[in-house]
DODOTOR-601355 format. One line per 4 residues: number of its first residue (from 1); their letters; for each residue x, y, z of N, C-alpha, C. Coordinates in steps of 0.2 Angstrom, whole numbers, padded with zeros to 4 digits. Example, Ala and Ser with C-alpha at 12.3 -4.5 7.8 and 13.67 -1.06 7.14 Angstrom:
1> as> 0066/-0028/0039/0062/-0022/0039/0066/-0016/0039  0064/-0011/0035/0068/-0005/0036/0064/0000/0039
//
This chain:
1> mknt> -0024/-0037/0040/-0028/-0039/0038/-0031/-0041/0028  -0026/-0039/0024/-0025/-0041/0019/-0026/-0049/0019  -0023/-0053/0024/-0022/-0059/0023/-0029/-0062/0027  -0029/-0060/0033/-0035/-0063/0038/-0041/-0059/0037
5> khcp> -0042/-0056/0034/-0048/-0054/0033/-0052/-0051/0038  -0047/-0049/0045/-0051/-0048/0049/-0046/-0041/0053  -0049/-0037/0055/-0045/-0034/0058/-0041/-0032/0067  -0036/-0029/0067/-0031/-0032/0072/-0033/-0031/0077
9> kcgs> -0037/-0024/0076/-0038/-0019/0082/-0043/-0021/0084  -0050/-0022/0081/-0058/-0022/0083/-0059/-0029/0081  -0057/-0032/0077/-0058/-0040/0075/-0065/-0040/0071  -0068/-0033/0068/-0070/-0032/0064/-0069/-0037/0057
13> qniv> -0074/-0038/0052/-0074/-0040/0045/-0076/-0035/0040  -0077/-0029/0041/-0077/-0025/0039/-0073/-0021/0036  -0071/-0026/0030/-0064/-0021/0030/-0065/-0022/0020  -0061/-0014/0018/-0060/-0012/0013/-0053/-0012/0008
17> rvpd> -0053/-0014/0004/-0047/-0012/0000/-0048/-0006/-0005  -0043/-0001/-0003/-0043/0006/-0008/-0036/0005/-0012  -0036/0005/-0018/-0030/0003/-0022/-0028/0010/-0025  -0021/0007/-0025/-0018/0017/-0027/-0018/0017/-0035
21> dahr> -0019/0023/-0037/-0022/0025/-0044/-0013/0029/-0044  -0008/0028/-0047/-0003/0031/-0050/-0003/0038/-0053  -0010/0038/-0057/-0011/0045/-0060/-0015/0048/-0054  -0017/0048/-0051/-0019/0053/-0045/-0014/0058/-0041
25> ylan> -0016/0064/-0043/-0011/0067/-0039/-0010/0067/-0030  -0005/0065/-0028/-0003/0063/-0022/-0004/0057/-0021  -0004/0052/-0025/-0007/0044/-0025/-0003/0040/-0019  -0005/0035/-0016/-0003/0033/-0009/0002/0026/-0014
29> siai> 0008/0029/-0014/0013/0027/-0018/0018/0029/-0016  0025/0025/-0016/0033/0027/-0012/0036/0029/-0022  0039/0033/-0019/0044/0036/-0026/0050/0035/-0023  0052/0032/-0029/0060/0030/-0029/0063/0036/-0035
33> tnia> 0067/0039/-0034/0071/0044/-0039/0078/0042/-0040  0078/0045/-0045/0084/0045/-0049/0085/0051/-0053  0090/0052/-0054/0091/0062/-0059/0087/0062/-0063  0086/0055/-0068/0084/0057/-0073/0075/0055/-0072
37> wvkr> 0074/0050/-0067/0066/0049/-0067/0065/0049/-0061  0057/0047/-0061/0055/0045/-0055/0049/0040/-0055  0050/0036/-0051/0046/0029/-0052/0042/0029/-0044  0037/0027/-0045/0032/0024/-0040/0030/0018/-0039
41> ipva> 0029/0017/-0032/0027/0009/-0032/0021/0010/-0029  0016/0007/-0033/0009/0008/-0029/0011/0003/-0022  0006/0007/-0017/0004/0004/-0011/-0004/0004/-0009  -0008/-0002/-0009/-0014/-0003/-0008/-0016/-0002/-0001
45> ryvc> -0022/-0001/0001/-0023/0003/0009/-0029/-0003/0008  -0028/-0006/0017/-0033/-0009/0020/-0037/-0006/0025  -0042/-0004/0024/-0046/0000/0031/-0052/-0004/0032  -0051/-0005/0039/-0056/-0006/0044/-0063/-0002/0044
49> cdcg> -0069/-0002/0041/-0074/0002/0042/-0076/0003/0047  -0076/0000/0053/-0078/0001/0059/-0075/0004/0064  -0068/0002/0066/-0063/0007/0069/-0058/0013/0066  -0058/0012/0058/-0053/0015/0056/-0046/0014/0054
53> yven> -0044/0009/0057/-0038/0006/0056/-0037/0005/0048  -0030/0005/0047/-0027/0005/0040/-0021/0001/0038  -0020/-0004/0035/-0012/-0006/0033/-0010/-0005/0026  -0006/-0003/0024/-0003/-0002/0020/0002/-0008/0016
57> wvet> -0001/-0009/0011/0004/-0016/0007/0006/-0015/0000  0012/-0016/0000/0015/-0017/-0007/0014/-0023/-0010  0009/-0023/-0015/0007/-0032/-0015/0010/-0036/-0022  0015/-0032/-0024/0018/-0035/-0030/0024/-0038/-0029
61> ergr> 0028/-0042/-0029/0034/-0045/-0029/0039/-0041/-0033  0037/-0037/-0038/0042/-0033/-0044/0042/-0027/-0039  0038/-0025/-0035/0037/-0018/-0031/0042/-0019/-0024  0041/-0024/-0021/0046/-0026/-0017/0053/-0027/-0018
65> delr> 0054/-0030/-0023/0060/-0030/-0027/0064/-0023/-0027  0060/-0019/-0032/0063/-0012/-0032/0064/-0008/-0025  0060/-0010/-0023/0061/-0006/-0015/0068/-0010/-0013  0069/-0015/-0012/0073/-0019/-0010/0083/-0018/-0012
69> rtfg> 0078/-0016/-0019/0087/-0012/-0022/0087/-0006/-0021  0083/-0003/-0019/0083/0006/-0021/0086/0005/-0012  0083/0005/-0008/0082/0004/0000/0086/0000/0005  0085/-0007/0003/0090/-0012/0005/0096/-0011/0008
//
């Protein structure tokens, strides 16, 4: 949906982007922890307002690199 601007389930173009807010409690992010710190990688959500289908995207290359180093 992020790239095509269409919902893959119903074909709708009624798509909204819900950004992550790292300061919000239980933000939609991926936590990377160490004994001394917790780092959060933001995850943006793309939601089809017609059928409710949701895609999650780590939009920054830096975030994807951090995930690769931690979990890859």
